[in-house]
Structure formats: C-alpha cells, structure tokens
PDB file of N, CA, C and O in Angstrom:
ATOM      1  N   MET A   1     -20.680  13.630  70.009  1.00  0.00           N
ATOM      2  CA  MET A   1     -19.469  13.812  69.216  1.00  0.00           C
ATOM      3  C   MET A   1     -19.272  15.317  68.985  1.00  0.00           C
ATOM      4  O   MET A   1     -20.205  16.021  68.601  1.00  0.00           O
ATOM      5  N   ILE A   2     -18.074  15.787  69.220  1.00  0.00           N
ATOM      6  CA  ILE A   2     -17.697  17.183  69.002  1.00  0.00           C
ATOM      7  C   ILE A   2     -16.815  17.250  67.756  1.00  0.00           C
ATOM      8  O   ILE A   2     -15.903  16.441  67.586  1.00  0.00           O
ATOM      9  N   ARG A   3     -17.097  18.225  66.886  1.00  0.00           N
ATOM     10  CA  ARG A   3     -16.303  18.388  65.671  1.00  0.00           C
ATOM     11  C   ARG A   3     -15.688  19.776  65.682  1.00  0.00           C
ATOM     12  O   ARG A   3     -16.340  20.759  66.034  1.00  0.00           O
ATOM     13  N   GLY A   4     -14.426  19.841  65.292  1.00  0.00           N
ATOM     14  CA  GLY A   4     -13.738  21.117  65.186  1.00  0.00           C
ATOM     15  C   GLY A   4     -12.975  21.213  63.885  1.00  0.00           C
ATOM     16  O   GLY A   4     -12.599  20.206  63.285  1.00  0.00           O
ATOM     17  N   TYR A   5     -12.758  22.430  63.468  1.00  0.00           N
ATOM     18  CA  TYR A   5     -11.948  22.706  62.287  1.00  0.00           C
ATOM     19  C   TYR A   5     -10.733  23.487  62.767  1.00  0.00           C
ATOM     20  O   TYR A   5     -10.868  24.569  63.339  1.00  0.00           O
ATOM     21  N   VAL A   6      -9.556  22.941  62.535  1.00  0.00           N
ATOM     22  CA  VAL A   6      -8.324  23.562  62.985  1.00  0.00           C
ATOM     23  C   VAL A   6      -7.674  24.241  61.789  1.00  0.00           C
ATOM     24  O   VAL A   6      -7.299  23.584  60.817  1.00  0.00           O
ATOM     25  N   LEU A   7      -7.543  25.559  61.867  1.00  0.00           N
ATOM     26  CA  LEU A   7      -6.930  26.359  60.815  1.00  0.00           C
ATOM     27  C   LEU A   7      -5.474  26.554  61.196  1.00  0.00           C
ATOM     28  O   LEU A   7      -5.174  27.121  62.247  1.00  0.00           O
ATOM     29  N   ILE A   8      -4.576  26.089  60.355  1.00  0.00           N
ATOM     30  CA  ILE A   8      -3.150  26.064  60.695  1.00  0.00           C
ATOM     31  C   ILE A   8      -2.362  27.011  59.810  1.00  0.00           C
ATOM     32  O   ILE A   8      -2.508  27.017  58.587  1.00  0.00           O
ATOM     33  N   GLU A   9      -1.526  27.810  60.453  1.00  0.00           N
ATOM     34  CA  GLU A   9      -0.516  28.603  59.760  1.00  0.00           C
ATOM     35  C   GLU A   9       0.811  27.870  59.953  1.00  0.00           C
ATOM     36  O   GLU A   9       1.178  27.526  61.077  1.00  0.00           O
ATOM     37  N   THR A  10       1.522  27.636  58.857  1.00  0.00           N
ATOM     38  CA  THR A  10       2.777  26.893  58.938  1.00  0.00           C
ATOM     39  C   THR A  10       3.973  27.816  58.712  1.00  0.00           C
ATOM     40  O   THR A  10       3.836  28.946  58.243  1.00  0.00           O
ATOM     41  N   GLU A  11       5.139  27.300  59.059  1.00  0.00           N
ATOM     42  CA  GLU A  11       6.373  27.990  58.722  1.00  0.00           C
ATOM     43  C   GLU A  11       6.522  27.967  57.207  1.00  0.00           C
ATOM     44  O   GLU A  11       5.979  27.088  56.538  1.00  0.00           O
ATOM     45  N   VAL A  12       7.251  28.925  56.672  1.00  0.00           N
ATOM     46  CA  VAL A  12       7.474  29.001  55.229  1.00  0.00           C
ATOM     47  C   VAL A  12       8.107  27.695  54.746  1.00  0.00           C
ATOM     48  O   VAL A  12       9.112  27.237  55.290  1.00  0.00           O
ATOM     49  N   GLY A  13       7.504  27.113  53.724  1.00  0.00           N
ATOM     50  CA  GLY A  13       8.025  25.884  53.127  1.00  0.00           C
ATOM     51  C   GLY A  13       7.635  24.604  53.843  1.00  0.00           C
ATOM     52  O   GLY A  13       8.054  23.522  53.431  1.00  0.00           O
ATOM     53  N   ALA A  14       6.838  24.698  54.910  1.00  0.00           N
ATOM     54  CA  ALA A  14       6.508  23.511  55.699  1.00  0.00           C
ATOM     55  C   ALA A  14       5.089  23.000  55.477  1.00  0.00           C
ATOM     56  O   ALA A  14       4.678  22.036  56.124  1.00  0.00           O
ATOM     57  N   THR A  15       4.339  23.618  54.585  1.00  0.00           N
ATOM     58  CA  THR A  15       2.924  23.266  54.421  1.00  0.00           C
ATOM     59  C   THR A  15       2.728  21.796  54.076  1.00  0.00           C
ATOM     60  O   THR A  15       1.906  21.125  54.700  1.00  0.00           O
ATOM     61  N   GLN A  16       3.456  21.289  53.106  1.00  0.00           N
ATOM     62  CA  GLN A  16       3.294  19.892  52.694  1.00  0.00           C
ATOM     63  C   GLN A  16       3.658  18.936  53.822  1.00  0.00           C
ATOM     64  O   GLN A  16       2.953  17.955  54.060  1.00  0.00           O
ATOM     65  N   ALA A  17       4.751  19.216  54.514  1.00  0.00           N
ATOM     66  CA  ALA A  17       5.189  18.345  55.609  1.00  0.00           C
ATOM     67  C   ALA A  17       4.180  18.354  56.757  1.00  0.00           C
ATOM     68  O   ALA A  17       3.899  17.306  57.339  1.00  0.00           O
ATOM     69  N   VAL A  18       3.640  19.512  57.084  1.00  0.00           N
ATOM     70  CA  VAL A  18       2.634  19.597  58.145  1.00  0.00           C
ATOM     71  C   VAL A  18       1.380  18.832  57.735  1.00  0.00           C
ATOM     72  O   VAL A  18       0.844  18.054  58.524  1.00  0.00           O
ATOM     73  N   GLY A  19       0.912  19.044  56.517  1.00  0.00           N
ATOM     74  CA  GLY A  19      -0.264  18.324  56.037  1.00  0.00           C
ATOM     75  C   GLY A  19      -0.076  16.818  56.101  1.00  0.00           C
ATOM     76  O   GLY A  19      -0.964  16.091  56.548  1.00  0.00           O
ATOM     77  N   ASP A  20       1.084  16.353  55.650  1.00  0.00           N
ATOM     78  CA  ASP A  20       1.364  14.913  55.675  1.00  0.00           C
ATOM     79  C   ASP A  20       1.423  14.376  57.103  1.00  0.00           C
ATOM     80  O   ASP A  20       0.892  13.303  57.388  1.00  0.00           O
ATOM     81  N   ALA A  21       2.065  15.118  57.997  1.00  0.00           N
ATOM     82  CA  ALA A  21       2.204  14.674  59.384  1.00  0.00           C
ATOM     83  C   ALA A  21       0.853  14.606  60.088  1.00  0.00           C
ATOM     84  O   ALA A  21       0.574  13.649  60.811  1.00  0.00           O
ATOM     85  N   VAL A  22       0.021  15.610  59.880  1.00  0.00           N
ATOM     86  CA  VAL A  22      -1.296  15.616  60.525  1.00  0.00           C
ATOM     87  C   VAL A  22      -2.178  14.527  59.925  1.00  0.00           C
ATOM     88  O   VAL A  22      -2.951  13.889  60.640  1.00  0.00           O
ATOM     89  N   ARG A  23      -2.068  14.314  58.631  1.00  0.00           N
ATOM     90  CA  ARG A  23      -2.844  13.258  57.964  1.00  0.00           C
ATOM     91  C   ARG A  23      -2.487  11.883  58.544  1.00  0.00           C
ATOM     92  O   ARG A  23      -3.349  11.010  58.643  1.00  0.00           O
ATOM     93  N   ALA A  24      -1.227  11.692  58.923  1.00  0.00           N
ATOM     94  CA  ALA A  24      -0.757  10.408  59.457  1.00  0.00           C
ATOM     95  C   ALA A  24      -0.973  10.278  60.966  1.00  0.00           C
ATOM     96  O   ALA A  24      -0.698   9.222  61.536  1.00  0.00           O
ATOM     97  N   LEU A  25      -1.454  11.323  61.612  1.00  0.00           N
ATOM     98  CA  LEU A  25      -1.623  11.344  63.063  1.00  0.00           C
ATOM     99  C   LEU A  25      -2.650  10.319  63.515  1.00  0.00           C
ATOM    100  O   LEU A  25      -3.751  10.241  62.970  1.00  0.00           O
ATOM    101  N   ARG A  26      -2.278   9.539  64.511  1.00  0.00           N
ATOM    102  CA  ARG A  26      -3.196   8.588  65.147  1.00  0.00           C
ATOM    103  C   ARG A  26      -3.256   8.967  66.616  1.00  0.00           C
ATOM    104  O   ARG A  26      -2.302   8.733  67.359  1.00  0.00           O
ATOM    105  N   SER A  27      -4.356   9.542  67.036  1.00  0.00           N
ATOM    106  CA  SER A  27      -4.502  10.068  68.379  1.00  0.00           C
ATOM    107  C   SER A  27      -5.359   9.153  69.235  1.00  0.00           C
ATOM    108  O   SER A  27      -6.301   8.531  68.744  1.00  0.00           O
ATOM    109  N   GLU A  28      -5.028   9.074  70.523  1.00  0.00           N
ATOM    110  CA  GLU A  28      -5.876   8.336  71.458  1.00  0.00           C
ATOM    111  C   GLU A  28      -7.069   9.176  71.902  1.00  0.00           C
ATOM    112  O   GLU A  28      -8.006   8.653  72.505  1.00  0.00           O
ATOM    113  N   PHE A  29      -7.039  10.476  71.608  1.00  0.00           N
ATOM    114  CA  PHE A  29      -8.074  11.391  72.078  1.00  0.00           C
ATOM    115  C   PHE A  29      -9.146  11.692  71.041  1.00  0.00           C
ATOM    116  O   PHE A  29     -10.322  11.795  71.390  1.00  0.00           O
ATOM    117  N   GLY A  30      -8.770  11.834  69.782  1.00  0.00           N
ATOM    118  CA  GLY A  30      -9.715  12.205  68.739  1.00  0.00           C
ATOM    119  C   GLY A  30      -9.313  11.623  67.402  1.00  0.00           C
ATOM    120  O   GLY A  30      -8.301  10.931  67.291  1.00  0.00           O
ATOM    121  N   THR A  31     -10.110  11.906  66.391  1.00  0.00           N
ATOM    122  CA  THR A  31      -9.888  11.374  65.055  1.00  0.00           C
ATOM    123  C   THR A  31      -9.743  12.506  64.060  1.00  0.00           C
ATOM    124  O   THR A  31     -10.589  13.398  63.993  1.00  0.00           O
ATOM    125  N   VAL A  32      -8.670  12.469  63.289  1.00  0.00           N
ATOM    126  CA  VAL A  32      -8.505  13.406  62.181  1.00  0.00           C
ATOM    127  C   VAL A  32      -9.344  12.873  61.030  1.00  0.00           C
ATOM    128  O   VAL A  32      -9.074  11.793  60.505  1.00  0.00           O
ATOM    129  N   VAL A  33     -10.357  13.630  60.641  1.00  0.00           N
ATOM    130  CA  VAL A  33     -11.300  13.202  59.614  1.00  0.00           C
ATOM    131  C   VAL A  33     -10.829  13.615  58.231  1.00  0.00           C
ATOM    132  O   VAL A  33     -10.933  12.840  57.280  1.00  0.00           O
ATOM    133  N   ALA A  34     -10.312  14.836  58.112  1.00  0.00           N
ATOM    134  CA  ALA A  34      -9.872  15.349  56.812  1.00  0.00           C
ATOM    135  C   ALA A  34      -8.763  16.366  57.015  1.00  0.00           C
ATOM    136  O   ALA A  34      -8.724  17.079  58.018  1.00  0.00           O
ATOM    137  N   VAL A  35      -7.863  16.418  56.043  1.00  0.00           N
ATOM    138  CA  VAL A  35      -6.772  17.397  56.031  1.00  0.00           C
ATOM    139  C   VAL A  35      -6.693  17.967  54.627  1.00  0.00           C
ATOM    140  O   VAL A  35      -6.569  17.228  53.650  1.00  0.00           O
ATOM    141  N   ASP A  36      -6.767  19.289  54.533  1.00  0.00           N
ATOM    142  CA  ASP A  36      -6.672  19.951  53.235  1.00  0.00           C
ATOM    143  C   ASP A  36      -5.644  21.066  53.305  1.00  0.00           C
ATOM    144  O   ASP A  36      -5.648  21.863  54.243  1.00  0.00           O
ATOM    145  N   THR A  37      -4.760  21.125  52.311  1.00  0.00           N
ATOM    146  CA  THR A  37      -3.897  22.293  52.166  1.00  0.00           C
ATOM    147  C   THR A  37      -4.681  23.299  51.340  1.00  0.00           C
ATOM    148  O   THR A  37      -5.333  22.941  50.359  1.00  0.00           O
ATOM    149  N   VAL A  38      -4.611  24.565  51.745  1.00  0.00           N
ATOM    150  CA  VAL A  38      -5.452  25.586  51.143  1.00  0.00           C
ATOM    151  C   VAL A  38      -4.645  26.849  50.864  1.00  0.00           C
ATOM    152  O   VAL A  38      -3.512  26.997  51.322  1.00  0.00           O
ATOM    153  N   THR A  39      -5.250  27.748  50.107  1.00  0.00           N
ATOM    154  CA  THR A  39      -4.656  29.057  49.885  1.00  0.00           C
ATOM    155  C   THR A  39      -5.373  30.065  50.779  1.00  0.00           C
ATOM    156  O   THR A  39      -6.463  29.794  51.285  1.00  0.00           O
ATOM    157  N   GLY A  40      -4.760  31.215  50.966  1.00  0.00           N
ATOM    158  CA  GLY A  40      -5.365  32.240  51.803  1.00  0.00           C
ATOM    159  C   GLY A  40      -4.559  32.443  53.068  1.00  0.00           C
ATOM    160  O   GLY A  40      -3.369  32.130  53.103  1.00  0.00           O
ATOM    161  N   PRO A  41      -5.193  32.965  54.111  1.00  0.00           N
ATOM    162  CA  PRO A  41      -4.451  33.283  55.329  1.00  0.00           C
ATOM    163  C   PRO A  41      -3.985  32.047  56.104  1.00  0.00           C
ATOM    164  O   PRO A  41      -3.084  32.148  56.937  1.00  0.00           O
ATOM    165  N   TYR A  42      -4.586  30.887  55.842  1.00  0.00           N
ATOM    166  CA  TYR A  42      -4.179  29.641  56.489  1.00  0.00           C
ATOM    167  C   TYR A  42      -3.592  28.721  55.441  1.00  0.00           C
ATOM    168  O   TYR A  42      -3.858  28.864  54.248  1.00  0.00           O
ATOM    169  N   ASP A  43      -2.792  27.777  55.899  1.00  0.00           N
ATOM    170  CA  ASP A  43      -2.104  26.869  54.981  1.00  0.00           C
ATOM    171  C   ASP A  43      -2.713  25.466  54.966  1.00  0.00           C
ATOM    172  O   ASP A  43      -2.720  24.796  53.933  1.00  0.00           O
ATOM    173  N   VAL A  44      -3.219  25.032  56.110  1.00  0.00           N
ATOM    174  CA  VAL A  44      -3.801  23.694  56.248  1.00  0.00           C
ATOM    175  C   VAL A  44      -5.065  23.821  57.095  1.00  0.00           C
ATOM    176  O   VAL A  44      -5.081  24.540  58.094  1.00  0.00           O
ATOM    177  N   ILE A  45      -6.120  23.119  56.692  1.00  0.00           N
ATOM    178  CA  ILE A  45      -7.337  23.040  57.494  1.00  0.00           C
ATOM    179  C   ILE A  45      -7.576  21.566  57.822  1.00  0.00           C
ATOM    180  O   ILE A  45      -7.554  20.703  56.945  1.00  0.00           O
ATOM    181  N   VAL A  46      -7.807  21.306  59.115  1.00  0.00           N
ATOM    182  CA  VAL A  46      -7.988  19.938  59.597  1.00  0.00           C
ATOM    183  C   VAL A  46      -9.365  19.814  60.225  1.00  0.00           C
ATOM    184  O   VAL A  46      -9.755  20.642  61.049  1.00  0.00           O
ATOM    185  N   GLN A  47     -10.094  18.789  59.841  1.00  0.00           N
ATOM    186  CA  GLN A  47     -11.368  18.472  60.497  1.00  0.00           C
ATOM    187  C   GLN A  47     -11.073  17.359  61.492  1.00  0.00           C
ATOM    188  O   GLN A  47     -10.532  16.316  61.124  1.00  0.00           O
ATOM    189  N   VAL A  48     -11.428  17.581  62.747  1.00  0.00           N
ATOM    190  CA  VAL A  48     -11.135  16.609  63.804  1.00  0.00           C
ATOM    191  C   VAL A  48     -12.385  16.389  64.646  1.00  0.00           C
ATOM    192  O   VAL A  48     -13.155  17.320  64.881  1.00  0.00           O
ATOM    193  N   GLU A  49     -12.582  15.153  65.099  1.00  0.00           N
ATOM    194  CA  GLU A  49     -13.729  14.798  65.931  1.00  0.00           C
ATOM    195  C   GLU A  49     -13.244  14.101  67.196  1.00  0.00           C
ATOM    196  O   GLU A  49     -12.221  13.416  67.199  1.00  0.00           O
ATOM    197  N   ALA A  50     -14.009  14.295  68.278  1.00  0.00           N
ATOM    198  CA  ALA A  50     -13.706  13.620  69.539  1.00  0.00           C
ATOM    199  C   ALA A  50     -15.011  13.426  70.305  1.00  0.00           C
ATOM    200  O   ALA A  50     -16.038  14.017  69.971  1.00  0.00           O
ATOM    201  N   ASP A  51     -14.951  12.588  71.337  1.00  0.00           N
ATOM    202  CA  ASP A  51     -16.144  12.292  72.130  1.00  0.00           C
ATOM    203  C   ASP A  51     -16.604  13.480  72.958  1.00  0.00           C
ATOM    204  O   ASP A  51     -17.798  13.633  73.214  1.00  0.00           O
ATOM    205  N   ASP A  52     -15.664  14.329  73.380  1.00  0.00           N
ATOM    206  CA  ASP A  52     -16.038  15.494  74.174  1.00  0.00           C
ATOM    207  C   ASP A  52     -15.031  16.611  73.946  1.00  0.00           C
ATOM    208  O   ASP A  52     -14.009  16.420  73.286  1.00  0.00           O
ATOM    209  N   LEU A  53     -15.332  17.773  74.499  1.00  0.00           N
ATOM    210  CA  LEU A  53     -14.511  18.956  74.272  1.00  0.00           C
ATOM    211  C   LEU A  53     -13.105  18.790  74.839  1.00  0.00           C
ATOM    212  O   LEU A  53     -12.145  19.260  74.229  1.00  0.00           O
ATOM    213  N   ASP A  54     -12.960  18.140  75.980  1.00  0.00           N
ATOM    214  CA  ASP A  54     -11.640  17.931  76.566  1.00  0.00           C
ATOM    215  C   ASP A  54     -10.753  17.080  75.657  1.00  0.00           C
ATOM    216  O   ASP A  54      -9.577  17.388  75.462  1.00  0.00           O
ATOM    217  N   ARG A  55     -11.315  16.024  75.112  1.00  0.00           N
ATOM    218  CA  ARG A  55     -10.540  15.148  74.223  1.00  0.00           C
ATOM    219  C   ARG A  55     -10.195  15.874  72.922  1.00  0.00           C
ATOM    220  O   ARG A  55      -9.100  15.709  72.386  1.00  0.00           O
ATOM    221  N   LEU A  56     -11.122  16.668  72.424  1.00  0.00           N
ATOM    222  CA  LEU A  56     -10.843  17.456  71.229  1.00  0.00           C
ATOM    223  C   LEU A  56      -9.689  18.418  71.508  1.00  0.00           C
ATOM    224  O   LEU A  56      -8.762  18.537  70.706  1.00  0.00           O
ATOM    225  N   GLY A  57      -9.754  19.100  72.646  1.00  0.00           N
ATOM    226  CA  GLY A  57      -8.700  20.029  73.021  1.00  0.00           C
ATOM    227  C   GLY A  57      -7.344  19.359  73.139  1.00  0.00           C
ATOM    228  O   GLY A  57      -6.338  19.924  72.710  1.00  0.00           O
ATOM    229  N   LYS A  58      -7.299  18.166  73.713  1.00  0.00           N
ATOM    230  CA  LYS A  58      -6.030  17.433  73.843  1.00  0.00           C
ATOM    231  C   LYS A  58      -5.486  17.036  72.475  1.00  0.00           C
ATOM    232  O   LYS A  58      -4.277  17.093  72.248  1.00  0.00           O
ATOM    233  N   THR A  59      -6.361  16.638  71.574  1.00  0.00           N
ATOM    234  CA  THR A  59      -5.917  16.295  70.220  1.00  0.00           C
ATOM    235  C   THR A  59      -5.261  17.507  69.565  1.00  0.00           C
ATOM    236  O   THR A  59      -4.219  17.390  68.920  1.00  0.00           O
ATOM    237  N   ILE A  60      -5.879  18.663  69.737  1.00  0.00           N
ATOM    238  CA  ILE A  60      -5.373  19.875  69.095  1.00  0.00           C
ATOM    239  C   ILE A  60      -4.107  20.371  69.772  1.00  0.00           C
ATOM    240  O   ILE A  60      -3.097  20.581  69.100  1.00  0.00           O
ATOM    241  N   THR A  61      -4.136  20.565  71.087  1.00  0.00           N
ATOM    242  CA  THR A  61      -2.997  21.183  71.768  1.00  0.00           C
ATOM    243  C   THR A  61      -1.815  20.238  71.955  1.00  0.00           C
ATOM    244  O   THR A  61      -0.665  20.662  71.842  1.00  0.00           O
ATOM    245  N   ASN A  62      -2.079  18.976  72.236  1.00  0.00           N
ATOM    246  CA  ASN A  62      -0.987  18.027  72.484  1.00  0.00           C
ATOM    247  C   ASN A  62      -0.408  17.420  71.223  1.00  0.00           C
ATOM    248  O   ASN A  62       0.745  16.989  71.221  1.00  0.00           O
ATOM    249  N   GLU A  63      -1.184  17.375  70.148  1.00  0.00           N
ATOM    250  CA  GLU A  63      -0.737  16.627  68.981  1.00  0.00           C
ATOM    251  C   GLU A  63      -0.663  17.464  67.710  1.00  0.00           C
ATOM    252  O   GLU A  63       0.379  17.479  67.054  1.00  0.00           O
ATOM    253  N   ILE A  64      -1.731  18.157  67.345  1.00  0.00           N
ATOM    254  CA  ILE A  64      -1.705  18.931  66.101  1.00  0.00           C
ATOM    255  C   ILE A  64      -0.820  20.162  66.248  1.00  0.00           C
ATOM    256  O   ILE A  64       0.035  20.411  65.399  1.00  0.00           O
ATOM    257  N   ALA A  65      -1.012  20.930  67.306  1.00  0.00           N
ATOM    258  CA  ALA A  65      -0.267  22.183  67.481  1.00  0.00           C
ATOM    259  C   ALA A  65       1.227  21.966  67.710  1.00  0.00           C
ATOM    260  O   ALA A  65       2.023  22.874  67.470  1.00  0.00           O
ATOM    261  N   THR A  66       1.617  20.788  68.165  1.00  0.00           N
ATOM    262  CA  THR A  66       3.034  20.504  68.410  1.00  0.00           C
ATOM    263  C   THR A  66       3.727  19.859  67.211  1.00  0.00           C
ATOM    264  O   THR A  66       4.908  19.518  67.287  1.00  0.00           O
ATOM    265  N   THR A  67       3.007  19.693  66.114  1.00  0.00           N
ATOM    266  CA  THR A  67       3.598  19.135  64.900  1.00  0.00           C
ATOM    267  C   THR A  67       4.690  20.081  64.395  1.00  0.00           C
ATOM    268  O   THR A  67       4.456  21.285  64.287  1.00  0.00           O
ATOM    269  N   PRO A  68       5.869  19.559  64.088  1.00  0.00           N
ATOM    270  CA  PRO A  68       6.934  20.422  63.569  1.00  0.00           C
ATOM    271  C   PRO A  68       6.469  21.198  62.335  1.00  0.00           C
ATOM    272  O   PRO A  68       5.875  20.629  61.420  1.00  0.00           O
ATOM    273  N   GLY A  69       6.747  22.498  62.324  1.00  0.00           N
ATOM    274  CA  GLY A  69       6.358  23.351  61.208  1.00  0.00           C
ATOM    275  C   GLY A  69       5.090  24.145  61.445  1.00  0.00           C
ATOM    276  O   GLY A  69       4.796  25.075  60.694  1.00  0.00           O
ATOM    277  N   VAL A  70       4.323  23.791  62.488  1.00  0.00           N
ATOM    278  CA  VAL A  70       3.107  24.538  62.816  1.00  0.00           C
ATOM    279  C   VAL A  70       3.504  25.796  63.581  1.00  0.00           C
ATOM    280  O   VAL A  70       4.183  25.722  64.605  1.00  0.00           O
ATOM    281  N   GLN A  71       3.079  26.944  63.078  1.00  0.00           N
ATOM    282  CA  GLN A  71       3.342  28.207  63.767  1.00  0.00           C
ATOM    283  C   GLN A  71       2.200  28.593  64.685  1.00  0.00           C
ATOM    284  O   GLN A  71       2.423  29.015  65.820  1.00  0.00           O
ATOM    285  N   ARG A  72       0.976  28.449  64.197  1.00  0.00           N
ATOM    286  CA  ARG A  72      -0.189  28.926  64.948  1.00  0.00           C
ATOM    287  C   ARG A  72      -1.420  28.136  64.510  1.00  0.00           C
ATOM    288  O   ARG A  72      -1.540  27.738  63.351  1.00  0.00           O
ATOM    289  N   THR A  73      -2.333  27.916  65.459  1.00  0.00           N
ATOM    290  CA  THR A  73      -3.606  27.273  65.125  1.00  0.00           C
ATOM    291  C   THR A  73      -4.769  28.132  65.620  1.00  0.00           C
ATOM    292  O   THR A  73      -4.668  28.839  66.622  1.00  0.00           O
ATOM    293  N   THR A  74      -5.856  28.046  64.893  1.00  0.00           N
ATOM    294  CA  THR A  74      -7.124  28.639  65.294  1.00  0.00           C
ATOM    295  C   THR A  74      -8.167  27.543  65.150  1.00  0.00           C
ATOM    296  O   THR A  74      -8.234  26.878  64.117  1.00  0.00           O
ATOM    297  N   THR A  75      -8.973  27.355  66.175  1.00  0.00           N
ATOM    298  CA  THR A  75      -9.970  26.282  66.131  1.00  0.00           C
ATOM    299  C   THR A  75     -11.369  26.850  66.085  1.00  0.00           C
ATOM    300  O   THR A  75     -11.713  27.752  66.849  1.00  0.00           O
ATOM    301  N   CYS A  76     -12.176  26.315  65.182  1.00  0.00           N
ATOM    302  CA  CYS A  76     -13.588  26.670  65.060  1.00  0.00           C
ATOM    303  C   CYS A  76     -14.387  25.415  65.413  1.00  0.00           C
ATOM    304  O   CYS A  76     -14.192  24.361  64.807  1.00  0.00           O
ATOM    305  N   LEU A  77     -15.272  25.526  66.379  1.00  0.00           N
ATOM    306  CA  LEU A  77     -16.105  24.389  66.773  1.00  0.00           C
ATOM    307  C   LEU A  77     -17.389  24.368  65.958  1.00  0.00           C
ATOM    308  O   LEU A  77     -17.994  25.410  65.704  1.00  0.00           O
ATOM    309  N   SER A  78     -17.791  23.192  65.559  1.00  0.00           N
ATOM    310  CA  SER A  78     -19.042  23.010  64.839  1.00  0.00           C
ATOM    311  C   SER A  78     -20.183  23.028  65.845  1.00  0.00           C
ATOM    312  O   SER A  78     -20.103  22.394  66.898  1.00  0.00           O
ATOM    313  N   VAL A  79     -21.253  23.764  65.516  1.00  0.00           N
ATOM    314  CA  VAL A  79     -22.423  23.838  66.391  1.00  0.00           C
ATOM    315  C   VAL A  79     -23.676  23.449  65.625  1.00  0.00           C
ATOM    316  O   VAL A  79     -23.758  23.632  64.410  1.00  0.00           O
ATOM    317  N   ASN A  80     -24.641  22.916  66.339  1.00  0.00           N
ATOM    318  CA  ASN A  80     -25.926  22.546  65.742  1.00  0.00           C
ATOM    319  C   ASN A  80     -26.937  23.606  66.139  1.00  0.00           C
ATOM    320  O   ASN A  80     -27.304  23.697  67.310  1.00  0.00           O
ATOM    321  N   LEU A  81     -27.391  24.403  65.194  1.00  0.00           N
ATOM    322  CA  LEU A  81     -28.308  25.493  65.478  1.00  0.00           C
ATOM    323  C   LEU A  81     -29.773  25.085  65.363  1.00  0.00           C
ATOM    324  O   LEU A  81     -30.667  25.901  65.587  1.00  0.00           O
ATOM    325  N   ALA A  82     -30.015  23.835  65.018  1.00  0.00           N
ATOM    326  CA  ALA A  82     -31.405  23.382  64.870  1.00  0.00           C
ATOM    327  C   ALA A  82     -32.026  23.029  66.190  1.00  0.00           C
ATOM    328  O   ALA A  82     -33.190  22.631  66.238  1.00  0.00           O
TER     329      ALA A  82
END
C-alpha cells in the first residue's frame, strides 16, 4: 500500500468547495482517507492510499488535481525508514 499526502492550493473562495468535492470523491484507483482544510501556504491537505504508485498517481492527477477550484497540488509520499 502506498500513501501520499496531497497539499492543495485553491482558488480564492474555493477552499470549502474543493474540500467537500475531494471528500466525496470515489476513485477506482485509490482511496481518499482524510481531507482537512488548513491554514498556511496550502488550503486543503488530503491523505490518499493506493495499491501502487501508478494508481496513486492516477488518483491525484486524474481526479484530485482536476477538481474545480484546485490551482496547484504538491504530493508528499509516505516512506518507511525502519
């Protein structure tokens, strides 16, 4: 299982709508585990999981990044250092 954190910058005034849309997302490629609206340089942070990196990438690029109101995404992959 691959886990990623998607940091989203939204258009002005679109944070709530983006958060709601991503929270309601049902993807064939991955699973949205958590969605939080936050303060700081990003507006929404999404935790997403998939079986492999390709499926995770498709969830992010085909579905999350194309959500209306999303301006930019940055993805951080979770790694196991043990």
